[in-house]
N, C-alpha and C positions, 0 to 999 in steps of 0.2 A: 926476430925474424926479418930477413931483408925485404926491402921494398920490391914490388913487382918489376919496376923498371930496371933494377939491378940484375934481374935474372935474364934479361935480354930475350924475353919470350914474346911471341905474338899470337894472335888468334884469328881464326876465320870461323864465325858462328852463323849457322843457318837461322833465318828469321822465318817462322812458320805461323800458321793460322791461329795457334794457341797464344800468340802475342799480337792481337789484332791492331792495336794502336801503333806499335813499332812497325809492323808489316805495312800498314797504310803509309806511314812516314817514309819508309824506304821506297815503296812503289811510287809515291808522289814525287820523290826526288828524281826518278827517271822520267817522269812526265814533264817536269818543269825545268830541269837542268840538263845541259848537254853532257854526254859521257866524255870524260877526259881521256879515256883509253879504251880501246876495243881490241879483242883478240879472238880469232876463230881457229879451232883445231878440229881436224877430221881424222877419224880412225876407220880403216877398212879392214874387215875380217871375212871369214868364210861364210858367216851367217848374215852379213849385211854391212851397214856402216853406221857410224855415230858421228854427230857433229855437235860441238859445244862452242857457243859464242858468248864470250864473257865481256861485259861492259862495266866500267867502274866510274863512280862519281865521288870525288874527294871533297867537294864543297859541302860543309856540314851545317850551313845556315838553316836548312829546312827541317832538321831533326830536333824535335822537341825534347827528346830524352838522350841527347848525345853525351851529356854529362854523366850518365849512368855507367858508361863504359870507359875505363881508363885507357888512354892511348888510341881511341877510335879515330881512324884516319880516312876510311872510305866505306862506301856501300857498293855491293856487287850484285849484278843480275846475270845469271847463267841461263841461256836459252839452249836447251838440249833437244836434239832431234835424232831419233833412231829409226832406221829402216830395216825391216826383217825380210830377207829374201824368201824364206819359206812361206810366209803368209802374205807378202806383198803389202803389208801395213806399215804406216809411218806413225810413230808416237812423238808427241811434242810436249815439253814440260818447261816451265819457267820457275827457277828457284832464286831466292834472294838471300844475301849474307851481309853481315857487318864484319869489319876486320880492322886489325891494327897494323897492317902492312901498308907500304907506300901505294898510292893509287895507280898501279901499273897492271893492266889486264892480263898480260901473258903469264907472269909467274903465278898470279892468283888463280887463273883458269886452270893451269897445270896442277896446282895443289888440290883444287876442288875435284878435278877429274881423277887424280890419283887416289884421293880418299874414297870416292865412290867405287873405284876399281877394286880396292881392298875388300869392301863389303860384298861386291858381286862375286869375287873369287871365293870368299868364305861361304857364301850361300851355295855356290856351285859344288863345293866339296861336301857340304852338309846334304845337299839334294842327291848327289850321285853316290858318294861313298856310304852315306848313312841312310839313304832312302827317305 
């Protein structure tokens, strides 16, 4: 079986509350280290707007478990904000990720937002078409 590096694959993995030590490591990185790259993307639609601000830290010195992930190159924080015209409400959410990509916020922010878009479209079809 070939080594992972020979497959030329990368990853972007969400770090959630079911991994409390890793999540705290990633959050602390953004408190103690400056973001190397930042990207903001805004989408406007008929129902409102969405804004995603991606920040990336490539310095791995504060990660206790960085050796657990082959090719780990950066941590990512996505700050999402959604405004719904119908309700006038704004929702805010912060998500964290680890990844094997270069620490460049724009392509990572795009990939994460595209991934969430797939899930949202699938749920819309299930809700509308299948009730």
